[in-house]
C-alpha positions in Angstrom: 29.5 -15.6 -37.0 28.0 -15.1 -40.4 26.4 -11.9 -41.5 22.8 -13.6 -41.5 23.2 -14.4 -37.9 24.3 -10.6 -37.1 21.3 -9.0 -39.1 19.2 -11.5 -37.6 20.7 -10.6 -34.1 20.4 -6.6 -34.3 17.0 -7.3 -35.8 15.5 -8.9 -32.9 17.1 -6.5 -30.3 15.6 -3.7 -32.1 12.1 -5.3 -32.4 11.1 -4.9 -28.8 11.8 -1.0 -29.2 9.9 -0.9 -32.3 6.8 -2.5 -30.8 6.8 -0.3 -27.8 6.9 2.8 -30.6 3.7 1.0 -32.1 2.1 1.0 -29.1 2.7 4.9 -27.8 2.2 6.0 -31.4 4.7 6.9 -34.0 5.0 10.5 -32.8 7.4 9.6 -30.6 10.1 8.1 -32.6 9.4 11.3 -35.0 10.0 14.0 -32.3 13.1 16.1 -33.9 15.8 16.3 -31.4 16.3 20.3 -30.7 19.6 21.4 -28.9 19.4 22.9 -25.7 20.3 26.3 -27.0 18.5 27.9 -29.7 19.8 30.6 -32.0 19.3 34.0 -30.6 16.5 35.6 -32.9 19.2 38.2 -34.7 20.6 35.2 -36.5 17.3 34.0 -38.1 16.7 37.8 -39.3 20.2 37.7 -40.8 19.4 34.4 -42.5 16.0 35.7 -43.8 17.8 38.9 -44.8 20.2 36.7 -46.7 17.9 34.5 -48.6 16.0 37.9 -49.3 19.2 39.0 -50.9 19.8 35.9 -53.0 16.1 36.1 -54.4 16.4 39.9 -55.3 19.6 38.7 -56.8 17.9 35.9 -58.8 15.2 38.4 -59.9 17.7 40.7 -61.1 17.3 43.2 -58.6 20.8 44.2 -57.5 19.9 47.3 -55.7 17.7 45.4 -53.2 20.1 42.7 -52.7 22.5 44.8 -51.9 20.5 46.3 -49.2 19.9 43.7 -47.8 23.5 42.3 -47.8 24.4 45.1 -46.2 22.1 44.5 -43.3 23.5 41.3 -42.8 27.0 42.2 -42.6 26.2 45.3 -40.3 24.9 42.9 -37.8 27.3 40.7 -35.7 29.1 38.0 -37.5 28.2 34.7 -38.1 30.5 32.3 -39.6 29.0 30.7 -43.1 26.8 33.6 -43.6 28.6 36.9 -43.0 31.3 35.6 -44.7 29.4 34.9 -47.9 27.4 38.2 -47.7 30.8 40.2 -47.4 32.0 38.5 -50.8 28.7 38.8 -52.4 28.3 42.6 -51.3 31.8 43.2 -52.6 30.9 42.0 -56.1 27.9 43.9 -56.4 29.7 46.9 -54.9 31.8 46.8 -58.2 29.1 48.1 -60.2 29.1 51.4 -58.1 30.1 54.3 -60.7 33.8 55.9 -60.6 36.3 54.7 -58.1 34.2 53.9 -54.9 32.5 50.5 -56.0 36.3 49.3 -56.4 37.3 51.3 -52.8 34.3 49.8 -51.2 34.5 46.4 -52.4 38.4 46.4 -51.5 37.5 47.3 -48.0 34.6 44.7 -47.8 37.4 41.8 -48.9 39.5 43.7 -46.5 36.8 42.8 -43.6 35.9 39.6 -45.1 39.9 38.7 -44.8 40.0 40.2 -41.6 37.2 38.4 -39.8 37.2 35.1 -41.5 40.6 34.2 -42.8 40.0 30.3 -43.3 36.1 31.0 -45.0 36.1 29.4 -48.7 34.9 32.7 -49.5 38.2 34.4 -48.4 40.0 32.4 -50.4 37.9 33.1 -53.7 38.3 36.7 -52.7 41.9 36.3 -53.0 42.6 37.0 -56.6 40.1 39.7 -56.9 41.7 41.2 -53.6 45.1 41.2 -55.6 43.3 43.0 -58.8 41.6 45.6 -56.9 44.4 46.5 -55.2 46.6 46.9 -58.5 43.8 49.1 -59.4 43.9 50.9 -56.1 47.8 51.6 -56.9 47.2 52.4 -60.5 44.7 55.2 -59.6 47.2 56.4 -56.9 50.0 56.5 -60.0 47.4 58.1 -62.2 46.5 60.8 -59.3 50.5 61.2 -58.9 51.4 61.8 -62.5 48.2 64.3 -62.7 50.0 66.3 -59.6 53.5 66.2 -61.7 51.9 67.4 -65.0 50.2 69.9 -62.7 53.5 71.1 -60.8 55.0 70.8 -64.7 53.2 73.0 -66.1 53.2 75.3 -63.2 57.2 75.2 -63.4 56.8 75.7 -67.4 55.0 79.3 -66.6 57.0 80.1 -64.0 60.2 79.8 -66.3 58.6 81.1 -69.2 58.2 84.5 -66.7 61.3 84.2 -65.5 62.5 84.4 -69.2 60.4 87.3 -70.1 61.7 89.4 -67.3 65.4 88.4 -67.9 64.7 89.9 -71.7 63.1 92.5 -70.2 66.1 93.4 -67.8 68.3 92.7 -70.9 66.9 95.1 -72.9 66.6 97.6 -70.1 70.5 96.8 -69.6 70.9 97.9 -73.0 69.0 101.4 -72.9 70.9 102.2 -69.8 74.1 101.2 -71.8 73.2 103.4 -74.6 72.4 106.3 -72.6 75.5 106.2 -70.7 77.7 106.5 -73.9 75.8 109.7 -75.0 
């Protein structure tokens, strides 16, 4: 069978269906198929919040975007939505002052990795996680160095005090020897 014959056969088979649709009106043919289960109300709220967060980001309002994203990640997790929200919120958390931002970002990325290990956002977050782990380790080492410096300073003071005490004891010993010789 040639392609023209196949196309003609298909058109002839579909023609009665098209005619019945035109008699009933095209509304029947254009009715969308709706799944039996509609998504829960919380899902639409999360999607709306996520969309609002993206709009805030486009407008340059990072604080409002963070608030909306925080609300999205606080709700029950939805794959494809919560994972992206976690990733974006972790990036926004880096702006916080001090090391609180990097600690919070790392916590969010760990949650992303635990809850959505196969997500594209988890894979994109991997280098950032490694970097933030390095920053965390560096801060811990800096804290240890600071503690060791304080201990060293304390030991130096104690050492100086002991030296002074030894000098006084030596002086007293010399005075005692001189008194005994008299």
